C-alpha positions in Angstrom: -116.8 -91.7 -68.9 -114.8 -89.9 -71.5 -116.9 -86.7 -71.1 -116.5 -86.8 -67.3 -112.8 -87.3 -67.6 -112.5 -84.4 -70.0 -114.5 -82.1 -67.7 -112.3 -83.2 -64.7 -109.1 -82.4 -66.7 -110.5 -79.0 -67.6 -111.5 -78.2 -64.0 -108.0 -79.4 -62.8 -106.3 -77.1 -65.4 -108.5 -74.1 -64.4 -107.8 -74.7 -60.7 -104.0 -74.9 -61.4 -104.2 -71.7 -63.4 -106.0 -69.9 -60.5 -103.3 -71.0 -58.1 -100.6 -69.8 -60.5 -102.4 -66.5 -60.8 -102.4 -66.2 -57.0 -98.6 -66.2 -57.0 -98.2 -64.1 -60.1 -100.3 -61.2 -58.9 -98.0 -60.2 -56.0 -95.1 -60.2 -58.4 -97.0 -57.6 -60.5 -97.7 -55.6 -57.4 -94.0 -55.6 -56.5 -93.1 -54.5 -60.0 -95.6 -51.6 -59.8 -94.2 -50.7 -56.4 -90.6 -50.4 -57.8 -92.0 -48.3 -60.6 -93.8 -46.0 -58.1 -90.5 -45.3 -56.3 -88.8 -44.4 -59.7 -91.9 -42.4 -60.6 -91.4 -40.2 -57.5 -87.7 -39.9 -58.2 -88.6 -38.3 -61.5 -90.9 -35.9 -59.7 -88.4 -35.1 -56.9 -85.2 -34.5 -59.0 -86.1 -30.9 -59.7 -86.6 -30.1 -56.0 -83.1 -31.6 -55.2 -81.5 -29.6 -58.0 -83.5 -26.4 -57.8 -80.8 -24.1 -56.4 -78.2 -25.5 -58.8 -80.5 -25.1 -61.9 -81.6 -21.6 -60.7 -78.0 -20.5 -60.5 -77.0 -22.0 -63.9 -80.0 -20.6 -65.8 -80.1 -17.3 -63.8 -83.7 -17.8 -62.5 -85.5 -15.7 -59.9 -87.3 -17.3 -57.0 -90.6 -16.6 -58.8 -89.5 -18.4 -62.0 -88.2 -21.3 -59.9 -91.6 -21.5 -58.1 -93.5 -21.7 -61.4 -91.0 -24.4 -62.6 -91.5 -26.4 -59.4 -95.3 -26.3 -59.9 -95.2 -27.0 -63.6 -95.7 -30.8 -63.0 -98.7 -30.6 -60.7 -101.3 -28.7 -62.7 -101.0 -30.8 -65.9 -100.8 -34.0 -63.8 -104.1 -33.1 -62.1 -105.9 -32.3 -65.3 -104.5 -35.2 -67.3 -105.8 -37.6 -64.6 -109.3 -37.1 -66.0 -108.7 -38.7 -69.5 -106.0 -41.1 -68.1 -108.5 -43.1 -66.1 -110.8 -43.4 -69.1 -107.9 -44.6 -71.3 -106.9 -47.3 -68.8 -110.4 -48.5 -68.6 -110.8 -48.5 -72.4 -107.4 -49.9 -73.5 -106.2 -51.7 -70.4 -103.3 -51.1 -68.1 -100.7 -53.0 -70.1 -100.7 -50.6 -73.1 -101.3 -47.3 -71.2 -99.0 -48.0 -68.3 -96.1 -49.1 -70.6 -96.7 -46.1 -72.8 -96.8 -43.6 -69.9 -93.7 -45.2 -68.4 -91.8 -45.0 -71.6 -92.8 -41.3 -72.2 -91.9 -40.1 -68.7 -88.5 -41.9 -68.8 -87.7 -40.3 -72.1 -88.8 -36.8 -70.9 -86.5 -37.1 -67.8 -83.5 -38.1 -69.9 -84.1 -35.3 -72.4 -84.4 -32.8 -69.5 -80.8 -33.6 -68.6 -79.7 -32.0 -71.9 -81.8 -28.8 -71.9 -80.2 -25.4 -72.0 -83.1 -23.1 -71.4 -85.9 -22.3 -68.9 -88.7 -22.6 -71.5 -87.7 -26.0 -72.7 -87.3 -27.3 -69.1 -90.7 -25.9 -68.2 -92.3 -27.6 -71.2 -90.7 -30.9 -70.3 -92.0 -30.7 -66.7 -95.5 -30.1 -68.1 -95.1 -33.1 -70.4 -93.8 -35.2 -67.4 -97.1 -34.4 -65.5 -99.1 -35.7 -68.5 -97.0 -38.8 -68.9 -97.2 -39.8 -65.3 -101.0 -39.4 -65.0 -101.9 -43.0 -65.9 -99.6 -44.5 -63.2 -101.9 -44.9 -60.1 -105.0 -45.4 -62.3 -103.2 -48.4 -63.9 -102.4 -49.7 -60.4 -106.0 -49.6 -59.2 -107.1 -51.3 -62.4 -104.5 -54.1 -61.8 -105.6 -54.6 -58.2 -109.3 -54.7 -59.3 -108.4 -57.4 -61.8 -106.3 -59.6 -59.6 -107.7 -59.1 -56.0 -111.1 -59.5 -54.5 -113.1 -57.1 -52.4 -111.7 -58.7 -49.2 -108.0 -58.4 -50.1 -107.4 -55.5 -52.5 -106.8 -52.9 -49.8 -103.4 -54.2 -48.9 -101.9 -54.5 -52.5 -103.3 -51.0 -53.3 -101.6 -49.7 -50.2 -98.4 -51.4 -51.0 -98.3 -49.6 -54.4 -99.0 -46.3 -52.6 -96.1 -46.8 -50.3 -93.8 -46.3 -53.3 -94.3 -42.5 -53.0 -93.5 -42.6 -49.3 -90.4 -44.7 -49.7 -89.2 -42.3 -52.4 -89.9 -39.3 -50.3 -87.8 -40.8 -47.5 -84.8 -41.9 -49.6 -84.8 -39.4 -52.4 -83.1 -36.5 -50.7 -79.9 -38.4 -49.7 -79.8 -40.6 -52.8 -80.5 -38.0 -55.4 -78.1 -35.5 -53.7 -75.3 -38.1 -53.9 -76.1 -38.6 -57.6 -76.1 -34.9 -58.3 -72.8 -34.3 -56.4 -71.2 -37.2 -58.3 -72.7 -36.7 -61.9 -74.1 -33.1 -61.8 -77.8 -32.4 -62.1 -77.8 -33.3 -65.7 -76.3 -36.7 -65.0 -78.8 -37.2 -62.2 -81.7 -36.6 -64.6 -80.3 -39.1 -67.1 -79.7 -41.8 -64.6 -83.1 -41.5 -63.1 -84.7 -41.7 -66.6 -82.8 -44.8 -67.5 -83.9 -46.5 -64.3 -87.3 -47.2 -65.8 -86.0 -49.3 -68.7 -85.9 -52.7 -66.9 -89.4 -52.0 -65.5 -90.8 -51.3 -69.0 -89.2 -54.6 -70.4 -90.5 -56.7 -67.4 -94.0 -55.2 -67.7 -94.3 -55.9 -71.4 -93.0 -59.4 -71.0 -94.9 -60.6 -67.9 -98.1 -58.6 -67.3 -101.4 -60.1 -68.4 -105.0 -60.0 -67.5 -106.3 -62.9 -65.4 -107.7 -66.0 -67.2 -111.4 -66.9 -66.8 -110.5 -69.5 -64.2 -108.3 -67.1 -62.2 -110.9 -64.3 -62.4 -113.7 -66.6 -61.3 -111.6 -67.9 -58.4 -110.5 -64.4 -57.3 -113.9 -62.8 -57.4 -116.1 -65.8 -56.6 -117.5 -64.1 -53.4 -117.7 -60.5 -54.7 -120.8 -58.7 -55.6 -121.5 -59.8 -59.2 -123.1 -56.5 -60.0 -119.7 -54.8 -59.6 -117.7 -57.1 -61.7 -117.9 -58.4 -65.3 -116.2 -61.2 -67.1 -112.7 -60.5 -68.2 -113.4 -61.2 -71.9 -116.6 -59.1 -72.0 -116.5 -56.0 -74.2 -117.3 -53.0 -72.0 -118.4 -49.5 -72.7 -117.1 -46.8 -70.4 -119.6 -44.0 -69.8 -117.1 -41.6 -68.3 -119.3 -38.5 -68.2 -122.0 -40.3 -66.2 -119.7 -40.4 -63.2 -120.0 -36.6 -62.8 -123.8 -37.0 -62.3 -123.2 -38.9 -59.1 -123.0 -36.9 -55.8 -120.4 -39.3 -54.4 -118.0 -38.4 -57.3 -118.0 -34.7 -56.3 -117.5 -35.4 -52.6 -114.7 -37.8 -53.4 -113.1 -34.9 -55.3 -113.6 -32.4 -52.4 -112.5 -34.9 -49.8 -109.3 -35.9 -51.5 -108.6 -32.2 -52.3 -108.7 -31.4 -48.6 -106.5 -34.4 -47.5 -103.9 -33.9 -50.3 -103.6 -30.2 -49.5 -102.2 -30.9 -46.1 -100.0 -33.8 -47.4 -98.4 -31.4 -49.9 -97.8 -28.7 -47.2 -95.6 -31.3 -45.6 -93.9 -32.2 -48.9 -93.1 -28.6 -49.8 -92.8 -26.6 -46.6 -91.7 -29.0 -43.9 -87.9 -28.3 -44.3 -88.6 -24.6 -44.2 -90.6 -25.0 -41.0 -87.9 -27.0 -39.3 -85.2 -24.5 -40.3 -87.0 -21.2 -39.8 -89.4 -21.9 -37.0 -87.5 -24.5 -35.1 -84.0 -23.2 -35.8 -82.5 -26.4 -37.1 -79.5 -26.5 -39.4 -79.8 -27.7 -43.0 -77.9 -30.9 -42.0 -80.3 -31.5 -39.1 -83.3 -30.8 -41.3 -82.3 -33.4 -43.9 -82.4 -36.2 -41.4 -85.3 -35.0 -39.2 -87.6 -34.3 -42.2 -87.4 -38.0 -43.2 -89.0 -39.1 -39.9 -92.6 -38.2 -40.8 -92.2 -39.8 -44.2 -91.1 -43.1 -42.6 -94.2 -42.8 -40.4 -96.2 -42.3 -43.6 -95.1 -45.6 -45.0 -96.6 -47.4 -42.0 -99.7 -45.3 -42.3 -100.4 -46.3 -45.9 -100.0 -50.0 -45.1 -102.0 -49.8 -41.9 -104.9 -48.1 -43.6 -105.1 -50.7 -46.4 -104.7 -53.7 -44.0 -107.4 -52.2 -41.6 -109.9 -51.8 -44.5 -109.3 -55.4 -45.7 -109.7 -56.7 -42.1 -113.1 -55.0 -41.7 -114.3 -56.4 -45.0 -113.3 -59.9 -43.9 -115.2 -59.4 -40.7 -118.4 -58.8 -42.7 -118.5 -55.0 -42.8 -119.8 -53.4 -46.0 -116.7 -52.9 -48.4 -117.5 -49.2 -48.9 -117.9 -48.6 -45.1 -114.7 -50.6 -44.5 -112.7 -48.2 -46.8 -114.3 -45.1 -45.3 -113.2 -46.0 -41.7 -109.4 -45.4 -42.2 -110.1 -42.5 -44.5 -112.4 -40.6 -42.1 -110.5 -41.7 -38.9 -107.1 -40.9 -40.5 -108.2 -37.4 -41.7 -109.8 -36.6 -38.3 -106.8 -37.8 -36.2 -104.4 -36.0 -38.6 -106.2 -32.8 -37.9 -106.0 -33.3 -34.2 -102.2 -33.9 -34.5 -101.4 -31.0 -36.8 -103.4 -28.2 -35.1 -101.2 -28.1 -31.9 -97.9 -28.1 -33.8 -97.3 -24.3 -34.0 -98.1 -23.9 -30.2 -95.5 -26.5 -29.1 -92.0 -25.4 -28.3 -90.4 -28.8 -27.6 -88.4 -30.2 -30.5 -89.2 -33.8 -29.6 -92.9 -33.2 -29.1 -93.1 -31.1 -32.3 -91.5 -33.9 -34.4 -93.8 -36.5 -32.7 -96.9 -34.5 -33.6 -95.7 -33.9 -37.1 -95.0 -37.6 -37.5 -98.3 -38.6 -36.1 -100.0 -36.1 -38.3 -98.3 -37.5 -41.4 -99.0 -41.1 -40.3 -102.7 -40.4 -40.0 -102.9 -38.4 -43.2 -101.4 -41.4 -45.0 -103.8 -43.8 -43.4 -106.5 -43.0 -46.1 -104.2 -43.2 -49.1 -104.6 -46.9 -50.0 -108.2 -47.0 -48.9 -109.0 -43.9 -51.1 -107.9 -45.7 -54.2 -109.6 -49.0 -53.2 -112.8 -47.1 -52.4 -113.1 -46.2 -56.1 -113.0 -49.9 -57.1 -115.7 -50.7 -54.5 -118.0 -48.0 -55.7 -117.6 -48.1 -59.4 -118.4 -50.9 -61.8 -115.3 -52.7 -63.0 -115.3 -50.9 -66.4 -115.2 -47.5 -64.6 -112.7 -48.2 -61.8 -109.8 -46.3 -63.3 -112.1 -43.5 -64.4 -113.5 -42.9 -61.0 -110.1 -43.3 -59.3 -108.5 -40.8 -61.7 -111.3 -38.3 -61.2 -110.8 -38.6 -57.4 -107.0 -38.2 -57.9 -107.7 -35.1 -60.0 -109.3 -33.5 -57.0 -106.4 -34.6 -54.8 -103.8 -33.0 -57.0 -105.7 -29.8 -57.4 -105.2 -29.6 -53.6 -101.6 -30.5 -54.0 -101.0 -27.8 -56.6 -102.7 -25.2 -54.4 -100.9 -26.1 -51.2 -97.4 -24.6 -51.8 -99.0 -21.4 -53.3 -101.5 -20.8 -50.5 -99.0 -21.7 -47.8 -96.6 -19.3 -49.3 -99.2 -16.5 -49.4 -100.1 -17.1 -45.8 -96.5 -17.0 -44.7 -95.9 -13.8 -46.6 -99.0 -12.2 -44.9 -98.3 -13.5 -41.3 -94.6 -14.4 -41.2 -95.4 -17.6 -39.3 -96.7 -21.1 -39.8 -99.6 -21.0 -37.3 -102.3 -20.2 -39.8 -100.8 -22.7 -42.3 -101.2 -25.6 -39.8 -104.6 -24.4 -38.7 -105.8 -24.2 -42.3 -104.5 -27.7 -42.9 -106.3 -29.0 -39.9 -109.5 -27.4 -41.0 -109.3 -28.9 -44.4 -108.5 -32.4 -43.0 -111.8 -32.2 -41.0 -113.7 -31.1 -44.1 -112.2 -34.1 -46.0 -113.3 -36.4 -43.2 -116.9 -35.0 -43.3 -117.0 -35.3 -47.1 -116.2 -39.0 -47.1 -118.1 -39.9 -43.9 -121.5 -38.4 -44.8 -121.7 -37.9 -48.6 -119.7 -40.7 -50.3 -121.6 -44.0 -50.8 -122.3 -46.6 -53.5 -125.1 -45.1 -55.7 
């Protein structure tokens, strides 16, 4: 009787722990979402202040262009080791370390007095921010099952879209009030409460919580939380799916970053809008993008719960989103109605964001749990290679043709290529 009572007490305690974990995990997702918004403020501040900084430092347009791209290349490359580090040492250490470093870099950038120093700090910012989304995918893999992790992963990814929508007016107000240096300092200090909360509250799930969360998952894809794991990072490059995830994400992210870098210019130069009008109109596609990220993640979870294979369930919003985005983007340069153009641009951005949460979740469905961040970061490396190429290639096309027609057609073609890569060549090996 004593033994039975003890076992009952243990089972009751484990069940209570699992329930507590169920409430706790959404708090962690919310914390990462807030960090994502601040993360993108740190990336966007230079774009807001570019003309002011160029004037103060006496920079040419070419120098400013290199400065604006200084973040993207190191960010893309640093994603490769960042995922391995998160898998090896866990998201608590790596996320808090990266967050502390990128906050410090942003604050120090507010006190720089030369082009070279500011350029070096932007490179360092790209390295420091590389563990962010890989940490997020590791957390959702820990705390959410196959049938439910698409939505929390998408919630985390909405942080970038929220920031893209609110950064221009908010950061402009800060710059006009405090100057560009004060804006940098304030944005850097925003991360301090997040760092403290993360260090205090984040933890891995207990055995009982992990067992409850993953009780219906494929046991070959998950390991016990306390098990010592070895990450064979290089083996991922021997899989065909890894390379087509890189190619597919490159193609999709290329078009997204054409939006991020050239949309205001298109609205001003091709559609004749004023700067004031552009500031408001340019935010409409990004609002649509918030909905796209959430819809993609929710759709993939719904399909898993209906019994569809998890990998196929993630690929549905990825492939459909990329294909429909291509169909929306291609007609834009041939439309002369303001309303229809904005509608197509918004639809295109909505569909291009549909894959974003599912893309990250796909990595956790394909890779073993000790390689989730590694595969996610390798895929993100491909995406940000596309992001880094987008403003340069688009600028070259514009210099050669003087119009956006070929830019949109190139984007549509790459979106279709991305859809094909994920549809036919990415699968669980």
